C-alpha positions as CSV (number, residue, x, y, z in Angstrom):
1,M,72.0,329.9,-26.6
2,P,74.2,332.3,-28.0
3,Q,77.4,333.8,-26.1
4,I,77.4,337.0,-26.6
5,K,80.1,340.1,-26.6
6,I,79.7,343.4,-27.1
7,Y,82.3,345.8,-27.4
8,G,82.9,349.9,-27.4
9,L,83.6,353.1,-25.6
10,K,82.5,353.2,-21.7
11,K,81.3,356.1,-22.3
12,T,78.9,355.2,-24.7
13,L,77.7,351.5,-23.7
14,K,77.0,352.3,-20.5
15,P,74.1,354.4,-21.1
16,I,72.6,351.8,-23.3
17,R,73.6,348.5,-22.0
18,A,70.3,347.7,-21.3
19,T,68.4,348.3,-24.5
20,L,71.0,347.7,-26.7
21,S,70.8,343.4,-25.1
22,D,67.2,343.5,-25.6
23,C,67.5,344.9,-28.7
24,I,69.7,342.0,-29.3
25,H,68.0,339.1,-27.6
26,H,65.0,340.1,-29.3
27,C,66.5,339.4,-32.9
28,V,68.1,336.6,-31.2
29,V,64.8,334.7,-30.4
30,E,62.4,336.0,-33.2
31,V,65.6,334.9,-35.8
32,L,66.6,331.8,-34.2
33,Q,63.9,330.9,-32.3
34,F,65.9,330.7,-28.5
35,P,63.7,330.5,-25.7
36,P,63.6,333.9,-24.1
37,E,65.1,332.7,-20.4
38,K,68.9,332.3,-23.0
39,K,70.0,335.5,-22.1
40,F,73.9,335.7,-22.2
41,H,76.2,339.4,-22.7
42,R,78.8,340.8,-21.8
43,F,79.5,343.6,-22.5
44,I,83.4,344.8,-22.4
45,M,83.7,348.6,-21.9
46,L,86.6,350.0,-22.9
47,E,88.2,353.4,-22.9
48,K,88.9,355.5,-25.7
49,E,93.2,355.1,-25.8
50,N,92.4,351.5,-25.1
51,F,89.8,350.7,-28.4
52,Y,90.9,351.8,-31.9
53,Y,89.4,352.1,-34.7
54,A,88.9,353.4,-38.3
55,P,88.6,357.2,-38.9
56,D,85.5,356.7,-40.1
57,R,83.8,355.6,-37.8
58,T,82.4,357.3,-34.8
59,D,82.3,357.1,-31.1
60,Q,79.3,354.6,-31.5
61,Y,81.1,352.3,-33.0
62,L,80.6,348.5,-31.6
63,I,81.7,345.0,-31.9
64,I,79.0,342.2,-31.4
65,E,80.3,338.8,-31.7
66,L,78.0,336.2,-30.7
67,L,79.3,332.8,-29.8
68,M,77.1,330.1,-31.0
69,M,77.3,326.4,-32.2
70,S,77.4,325.6,-35.5
71,G,73.6,323.7,-37.1
72,R,72.0,327.3,-39.3
73,S,71.9,327.7,-42.8
74,V,73.0,330.6,-44.2
75,E,70.1,331.9,-44.8
76,I,69.5,332.2,-41.2
77,K,72.7,333.8,-40.2
78,K,71.9,336.7,-42.7
79,K,68.7,337.0,-41.0
80,L,70.5,337.5,-37.9
81,I,72.5,339.6,-39.1
82,H,70.7,342.2,-41.3
83,L,67.6,341.8,-38.1
84,L,70.4,343.3,-35.7
85,F,71.4,345.9,-38.2
86,Q,68.6,347.7,-38.6
87,E,66.9,346.8,-34.9
88,I,70.1,349.0,-33.3
89,S,70.2,351.2,-36.6
90,Q,65.8,352.4,-35.3
91,Q,66.0,351.7,-31.6
92,L,69.2,353.6,-30.5
93,G,70.2,355.4,-33.4
94,I,73.6,353.7,-33.8
95,S,74.5,353.9,-37.6
96,V,74.8,350.7,-39.4
97,Q,78.5,352.2,-40.4
98,D,79.2,352.5,-36.4
99,I,78.1,347.9,-35.6
100,E,79.7,345.5,-36.8
101,I,79.0,341.6,-35.9
102,C,80.9,338.7,-36.0
103,L,78.7,335.1,-35.9
104,L,81.4,332.7,-34.2
105,E,80.4,329.0,-35.0
106,S,81.7,325.4,-33.6
107,P,80.2,322.4,-33.1
108,A,78.4,321.1,-30.2
109,S,80.6,318.8,-28.9
110,H,83.3,321.8,-27.7
111,W,80.7,323.5,-25.6
112,G,80.5,322.3,-22.2
113,F,78.0,323.3,-19.6
114,R,75.7,322.1,-17.0
115,G,78.6,319.1,-16.6
116,K,78.2,318.0,-19.9
117,T,79.0,318.8,-23.6
118,G,76.8,320.3,-26.3
119,D,76.4,317.1,-27.7
120,E,75.7,315.1,-25.0
121,I,72.8,317.7,-23.7
122,A,68.7,317.3,-24.2
123,L,68.8,321.1,-25.6
124,N,64.8,323.1,-25.4
125,Y,65.8,324.2,-28.9
126,S,66.6,323.6,-32.7
127,L,69.9,324.3,-33.9
128,D,68.5,323.5,-37.4
129,V,66.5,326.8,-37.8
């Protein structure tokens, strides 16, 4: 269950957040084979004065962080990143120049949910994809 944070300008994110969330979730379900009900997204909507970025980016600039348990192959992680670029660009008209993605992984033992650590819980999905 990746925990996903999406950073961007409030004026840009607010009107597209539902569509963007659905788009990101579709990619995660397709590539990582997550159950559809495992959706954990947070939008961090910033005012212009609190979001600095390079001059070659536009006001559509997004940073997407996916926090997840380690265990997936490099090939699968690259496939997810490429699909996110493709789907977000096609569905929302955001240039790939304005999308940055970071996958952050930690061992299952570093996660805690439902009263246990991630390595103690029987997951209904596989980390080995």
